[in-house]
C-alpha positions, -999 to 999 in steps of 0.1 A, spaced: 495 623 -238 472 595 -228 489 565 -246 460 542 -241 437 567 -258 459 574 -287 465 537 -294 427 531 -293 419 561 -316 447 550 -340 432 515 -341 398 529 -350 413 550 -378 433 521 -392 403 497 -391 381 523 -408 404 529 -437 414 492 -440 377 486 -447 376 515 -472 410 515 -488 429 484 -477 456 483 -505 468 519 -499 467 515 -461 485 482 -462 512 498 -485 517 526 -460 518 503 -430 543 479 -446 566 507 -458 564 525 -424 570 493 -404 600 483 -425 616 518 -423 611 523 -386 621 489 -375 653 491 -395 660 525 -379 655 509 -345 676 479 -353 705 500 -366 705 519 -333 703 487 -312 733 474 -331 752 506 -324 746 500 -286 755 463 -290 789 471 -306 794 504 -287 803 524 -319 786 540 -348 782 524 -382 812 529 -405 835 536 -375 852 502 -375 884 515 -390 886 541 -363 884 514 -337 911 490 -346 909 473 -311 874 462 -318 871 424 -321 835 425 -333 819 445 -361 790 447 -384 787 419 -410 759 429 -434 723 420 -431 700 391 -432 664 391 -444 636 383 -421 599 381 -429 576 393 -401 539 391 -398 517 418 -385 481 406 -385 473 400 -422 504 418 -435 539 404 -444 568 427 -438 603 419 -450 631 437 -431 669 437 -430 683 425 -397 718 438 -390 744 411 -382 777 412 -363 807 391 -370 804 371 -338 767 364 -343 760 378 -308 736 405 -317 700 400 -307 674 428 -310 656 438 -278 625 446 -299 624 415 -321 638 383 -306 658 358 -327 629 335 -334 601 360 -333 581 365 -365 547 378 -353 547 414 -343 510 419 -343 509 426 -306 526 460 -309 512 471 -343 495 502 -330 523 511 -307 547 509 -336 524 529 -359 520 556 -333 557 564 -336 548 578 -371 521 602 -358 532 637 -368 530 667 -343 537 648 -311 563 661 -287 597 644 -284 589 630 -249 557 615 -263 577 594 -287 599 584 -258 569 573 -238 556 551 -267 591 535 -270 592 529 -233 559 511 -237 573 489 -265 604 482 -244 585 478 -211 599 443 -204 633 459 -199 643 480 -170 679 492 -174 696 525 -182 709 512 -215 673 509 -228 666 544 -215 694 557 -237 682 536 -265 647 550 -264 660 585 -262 682 581 -293 655 563 -313 630 591 -304 654 617 -316 659 599 -349 621 595 -354 614 631 -345 640 643 -370 626 619 -397 591 632 -392 603 668 -392 620 662 -426 589 643 -438 569 675 -433 590 691 -460 572 669 -485 544 694 -483 568 717 -503 565 694 -533 529 683 -529 511 682 -562 477 667 -557 441 673 -567 427 669 -532 438 665 -496 414 646 -473 416 649 -435 395 626 -414 399 616 -378 386 611 -342 386 634 -312 415 628 -287 406 655 -263 392 690 -263 403 708 -295 427 679 -304 422 653 -331 441 623 -344 437 624 -381 446 605 -412 457 626 -442 451 612 -477 460 628 -510 444 622 -544 466 631 -574 455 644 -608 452 608 -620 429 600 -591 454 578 -573 451 579 -535 482 580 -512 483 581 -474 505 611 -463 504 599 -427 487 603 -393 487 637 -377 476 652 -344 459 686 -352 454 707 -321 428 730 -338 421 743 -372 445 772 -366 473 747 -361 506 757 -375 508 726 -396 473 733 -410 483 768 -420 516 756 -435 496 734 -459 476 765 -471 507 786 -473 528 760 -492 501 751 -516 498 788 -525 535 794 -527 546 763 -546 515 761 -569 509 795 -584 486 777 -609 461 772 -581 430 792 -591 407 783 -562 411 770 -527 383 758 -505 379 741 -471 348 719 -474 333 704 -443 319 670 -451 296 645 -434 309 610 -433 289 598 -463 298 628 -484 335 624 -475 335 587 -485 317 595 -517 343 621 -525 372 597 -518 357 570 -540 338 588 -567 350 624 -571 352 630 -608 344 667 -612 364 684 -640 352 719 -632 381 726 -609 409 705 -624 435 731 -615 421 738 -581 433 723 -548 408 712 -522 410 702 -486 381 681 -474 377 678 -436 353 654 -421 333 678 -400 326 650 -375 361 655 -361 348 688 -347 322 674 -324 331 637 -320 334 623 -284 359 597 -273 
């Protein structure tokens, strides 16, 4: 994976949809940032204390242990994100990713968001983490990155299971070309009450991608009320009009997937 390329394309997608649908994108980014940073901080604390959470009673010789959390408000460009920072009894814990007095994390917004891209390989998440932790050069950070990557990989695999329960009027897929037959996409759902939700960012290798076929299979399996299914290729203007103004009642019980057809021929 070309990290520079994926960060650049992710930034283009984020900026495009911040312009179009800032509230839902801000909500996604805030929730994602809080969730993933707290994952990372929990694992950092484990390495700081050298034992897992809830293991204190199994380690009676330990002179230091977890001591709850403190709230910290971070700023990422124009967003405010409140997270829980784990504390230890001795007050010695200091995160390697967020220093004690640091409040602005704008500099690694797209690196952090790229950890939430579905369909990357485990070693690709590790490379992104290494890029975030690049100021450190020790074996402990290597182990840390590996464990965080595993946690993220498992989280995203479980996240895919949300497709089993998907109940939406439309699914929109839009994105930019990463390389030949590979696109970085944003997936947005619209429910029956016309509310938009960002499902996440996905790398789709081609339109025969397993993830793509899983969507079709699971919609059919879990929604027997579906009476119609279409893949509609849209130009940019048509796609945006669909996102903002689609009000057709002719296919209320049908599920649609709209793909911006420009992802098929877009150049980097």
